[in-house]
N, C-alpha and C positions, 0 to 999 in steps of 0.2 A: 649652568651660566644660561645655555640655550633656551633652556626653559623660561625661565626668567625674563630672558629677551623678545621671548615668543609672547609671552603673559603681556608684556607690555605692549608689546605691538599691534595684541587685541585688545587691548583696554585703549589704546589711543586712537583708533580706526572705529570703535563701537558706535559711536554715536553716527556717523556717518553712514554705517551699514545700515542701523535701524531707519536712519531719514530717507536714503534712495528706495529700502525695501517697502517705503509707505509710498515711491514715486510709480504711477501709469507707465513711464516712458524707461527702455530698454536700456540701462545704465551700469558699466561696468567701472571699477577702479585699478589703479596700476600705482605699481611701486615708480620709484624716478629710474629705475632698470627695466623698465617696461613690461615688468612681470604682472600678471593677473593676480589682485589679493583679494578681490568681490567682485559677484554676479549679482544683479538683484533676484528679487525673486521673480518678476514679472518676467525677464528674459529666459530666467532657466524652466520656466514653466513655457515658455513657447519652443522650447528645444526640447522638451520632454523630460526635464530633474528637476529635482528638488535640491535644496541644501544638505539636506540625508545622505543624498546620492554622494554627493561630491564632495563633502567633508571640508577638509581644507586646502583641497589640491586644486586649485582655480585654475592654476596657470598651466599645472599638467593637464587638466580636462582640456580646458583651451586651447591650448597649441598641440594636443593629440588628438581630441575627439572633435571638438566644435570647430576648429578653422579650417575651411577648404581651400580657401583663395582670399589674398589682400593684395591691393594694388594700391600704391599711394598717389592721390592725386594732387593734394597741395601740402603744405608743411603740415599742417596736423590734420590733414581730412583724409580720409579711406576709403576706398569699394572694397566691401570685404563678402565673403560669403561663406555662412554658418552650416553645417550638417545638422539636422533634426534628428531625435532620436528615431523617428517615425519615419524614417529612410528617405528625405527629400532636404533639399538645400534651399535657404533662406539668402537673398542678398541685401545687404543693406549700406546706407551711407555713415561712416563712423567719425566724430566729428572728436578730437582732444583735445582738452582743456587745462589750465591748473588750477587747484581747488585750494583758495587761500583762508587762513584763518584772521581774524580780526585783527591781528596784528600787521597784518600785509606777508607772513611767511608762510611759504607754500607746504601744503600738507602732502597732497598725492597729485597725479594726473585722473582726471575724470573723462570717461568715455560716452559718448550719448549717441546711441545708431537708433535710427530712422532707417523703414523700411522704401525701399527702392519698387514702390508700387501705390498707384496713384489710387488706390481702392481704398485704401486706410487713411483716410480723412480726419478720424478722430480717435480719441479713445475707445469710446463705444464701440465702432469697428473691426478694430484690433481684440477688443474682448470678446464680441462676436465669433472672431477667427479662430482663437484661441479654445472657445467652448466647442467650437466643432472638432476640431483636432482634437481634443479632451474625451469626446462624448463615443467620437470615431474609433479610438484604439482604447478606448477602455472596454469596448466591446470584443477586442481581438483580445487584450488581456484578461478577459473572464473564461474563455474558452478552453478546455483540457487539451488541447491540441497543439503542439509546438510547432509554431510558424518564425521562420528565418527568413529575413529578405537580403538577397545578398548582390551588390554590384559585380558589373559584367568582369573586375579586376581580381573578383570571388572573396571581397571583403564583406563582412557582416555589418549591414547599414542597420537592421532591425531586427528584434527576435521578443517574442512577448514572454510571460512569465512562466506559461509551460513548458517551452524550450527551455528557458533557465534549469527549470526543475528537472527538465525529462533528460539534460546532459550534466547537470549538476556545476553549475557554471556561475559565474557575478556575472552579470550586464556589463558594468563599469570594466570589469576586465578584458572582455573579448570585443568591445567596441571597437568595429573599424578593424579588428583581426583577420585572418586569413581563415577561410573556414576549411580548407583542406588539411593545414595544422591542428584546425581546434579538432575536428573528425579522427584524425589518427591519435591524438591525446586520448580523445575518447576511447578508441580500440582501434588495436592494428590491423583489424582484417578490415576496418573501413575503407572503401575505393571511392574515393568521388567519380571518378571515370565512369565507374560500374553503376552509381545513381545515375548518373547522367543519360547513359545509354540504356538503362532498365528501366526509367523511369519510378518504378517502385521497387527496394529492397529492403529484406528483413535481416537484421544483426544481430547475435547472441554478444550482449555486450557482457565479457567475464567478470569484470571489475565488480558488478553490481549483478549478476546473474539474472539480469531482464532482457527482454526480446524487444527491438525498437525496430517501428518501419520507418523508413526514410524516403519520401517519396516526392519528385520534382512539378512541381506546378505549371503551368502558361505563366510563360513571362509578362511581367511587368511594364507597362510605358516602353518596352524595347529597350530600357536601360535596368533593370533586374528581374532576378529570378528567384523563385520561391519555392525553401525545402518544407515541405509537411513534415510532423516529426511526432508518430504515435505508438505510445505504450501498448503491446500485443500480447504480454506476457500473459495476461488471463486468459484471453482469447486460444491462444496455442496451446495452453496446458488442458482449457476447457474442452479443447478439441481432443486430446490424449486421454482425458478422464472419459469421454463418451467412447473412445476407442477401447479403452480397457474397460468400459463398462459393460461393452458387449462381449468381451471375450469371457468377461467373467461372468456373465448369466448364460455363455453356452457351457462354460466350464461348470457351473451351479448345476445346471441340466445334467451333464455326464455324470458328475460327481453323484447327484442322486440316484440315478439310476444306476450307478456302480456299488452305492453303499445299500441300494434295496434290495438287488441280486446278493449281498454279502450278509444281509440281514437274514435273507431266505433261505442262504445256506447252514448258516449259525443257527437257526430255529430248527433245521432238520436233524443238524449233529447234535444238537440238545436233546430232540426226543428219542434219537437210537442212543444216546447217553443213558437215559432213563430207563430205556428198556434193558440195557446191558446193566444197568444198577441193580435190577431186579434178577435178572436169569445169572448173572456171574459174579461168581464168588470171590471178593476182594474187600481192600482197606474203603469203606462206604465215603473215608474223607476224602478221598481222591476223586471219588464221583463228586461229593458235593463240592469241589471245590472247580471242577471243570464247570460243572454245571451253572455255578456262581459267577463265573468268569465268562461264560457265555452270554449269560443274562446281562452281565454289565457290556459287553461287545455289540447285542442287541440295543441297549438303551442308549449307549453312546450313537449308535446309528438311528435310532429314533430321532434323538436330541437334534442331530445335526439336519435330517430332513425337515424337522419342524421348522427349523433356521431359512432352508433355501426356498422352502416352498413360500408362496404369496398368497395371504389371506387377508383380507380386510374384515373377519367377522369380530363382531362386536358379543364377547364374552361375559359372562358374569362367573369372573375369576376367584379361586381360592390362592391367594399371591403365595400364602406359603407353602402351599402343598406343591404349587409348579416351581417355586426356586428349589425346594426339596428335590425334584426329579430333574429340574434343568442343570443342575449344579453338579451333577455329575459326570457332565462333558467338561465342565469350566474347571472343576477339581482335579482332572485328569492333567489336564495342563498344567496346573499349576503345581501338582508332584514333580512335572517333569522340571521346572523351573526354581523349585525348592523353594516355593512361594507358600508360606501359614494361610491360610483362607477360615475366619472366626465367625461362625452365623451367631445371629440372636435375633431369633421371628418370634416375635410379639404377636400376640393374639390381636386380630386386624379384623375388619371385616370386609365385604366382598366389594372387589374393585370392577370399573368397567372398563374392559381391556381385551381386546385382540392378544392370545397367547402366543403365538407365533412374534407379533412384532414386539411385543415383551420381551421375548428370547433374544431377538434380534438387540434390543435397545443394551440388555443385562451384558451377553458378548461382547459389542463394541466397546462399553465403559469398561468390562473388565481387560480386555485388550489393552487397553490404553494405562490400566494401572499396571498390567504385566510388563509392559514397555518401559514405564515410569521407574518401576523398581530394578528390573532386573534379576537378577538371579539372588535368592533369600527375599528377605522382608516379609511384609505383612498385609494383609488385607483384610479388612471388618466391613461383613454385611449385616444391617440391621436393618427389620421394619419394624412399623408403629404406625398408630392411629393418632392423627393431630385434631383433637375437637374442634380449637378456635378455627382453624382453615378448614376443618370439615373433608379432611382430604387424608389417605394413606401415603407415608415415605418410604422408599426405599433409602436408607442411606449407604454409600461405599466409598468408606475411607480409607487409603493405602499411606503408606510410609517412604512413599517415592521421591524423587526430585524435586516435585513440585513447579509449579507455574510461577513466572516471574509476573509484574504486575500488567506490565505494556499488554504480553501475547495474553493475559486472563482478559481483556476488556475485548480480544480478538476471537478468543475459541469458538463462539458461535458464528464466526461470519463462515458462509459458502468458501469455500475456495482455500482458506487460511490452514495453513501447517508450518512446524517446525520439522516434522519427520521427510527425510530426503525421498522417501517413494509413498507418502501420502498423497490423500487426495482434496484432503480438510471437508470432505462432506460427511463424514461420522456423526459429529456431534450436531451437525444442523439438522439432519435427518432425522434423527432422535429426537429431539428437540418439535420435529414440527410431525411427527407421530403422535407423541404425547398430546402436543395441544390439540389435534383433533378429536381427541377423547377426554376434552377437558382438564388434560394435564400440562405439568410443567417440567423442565431441568434447569438446575442450578448449580453453578461450582464454586468453590470456597479453596482456595489455596495459596501456600506461601512458598517461596523458593528457598530447596533445603531442607521445607518440613514435611511437606506432602500436599495430598488433595482429598477433597471431599465432593463427593458430588451426590445430589439429591434429587430426587425421582419422586414427584408428586404426582400421586394418580387420582381421580375424580371417582368417587364411588358408586356401586350400584344402585340405582333407584327402582 
């Protein structure tokens, strides 16, 4: 029943709404109880809003957001002050009159507002003023830094779109609200007094996992002060990555030195085993097994050293031969994880690529596959020549958890990661390395099915 009455009321006034929206004057409509039922577009625009912002809550918005002060001058004349979205007040003389139909019956009350400012002598003056306001604050709304304007009572007078996005609020719901309560609702750790005393503070917003810096800017016109909010998550994370990178470089150098010594020791042991095999009488199979395992340790050490050593050489690479040698290291880890690796190495031309950097790329992709599969599962590695693209392709396919569509769009973005301890640099670095050699990296994936990584390599000319 309420919906029917509401629909009836809307149709009753619609023609009036359309009529006053075409007017250049500031106009509101009220019912006989004094409730605001409509505010025309030009007045809303002046206050920084539009009809979509308000919805159907004209009376609520007027009394809770717009109305700052009202004084009755005469029976139907008022001196009123309205709050603008842009943090300042505007003073009007408002005249109320009855709007009558052709038969003389009264429809509603029409309120006409006129500026209490002598410089607005024409519609042109008003439109010029509106354009000035619009352009000024449009620029503020375009920046990605959050800006909140607060009065001396700590009430929010204005905030731009970036601020709404950063603190995840609807402008309409927090306009004129207490900033202290708003910040506390964002995260309990935020202390308003701390922000005011230190001028700039960084908070970890646990609900979103983001880090926000909140800074107090100089006061504006002694009536307001300004909070500037920035998302510094990536900046802090990048600093951590640089710090970790320096540690990893040191660890890599130490590991390379250690493994080099292990390789030398194993080589010596292997030599003495060969002498013992000649001199000692025993089961030759035992000696063969020990020597083979020694060779395997040396291969693993050499493979690791090939990864940690930085090289920029452009080699004529026999891809299949390199893969066969390097897969010793990868297959060792796969065996521990109970993951099956199937290789299908077709005859391919020589490629233009630095061997050690290609090893780094393969290691990164296989590590991703291992983490996606977990214990068990299968990875297929295929090499083939694509005559149409004139490139050699390494295809690595796994039957792991796959990547959802939204994340698949972001996997090549630096610093994007879904792993708790990930850096988000692995795949972007791989793609960057390949691009330097005229290659490329492309990923196909489906959540719950698996992932295919195609590595495109340029032919050696």
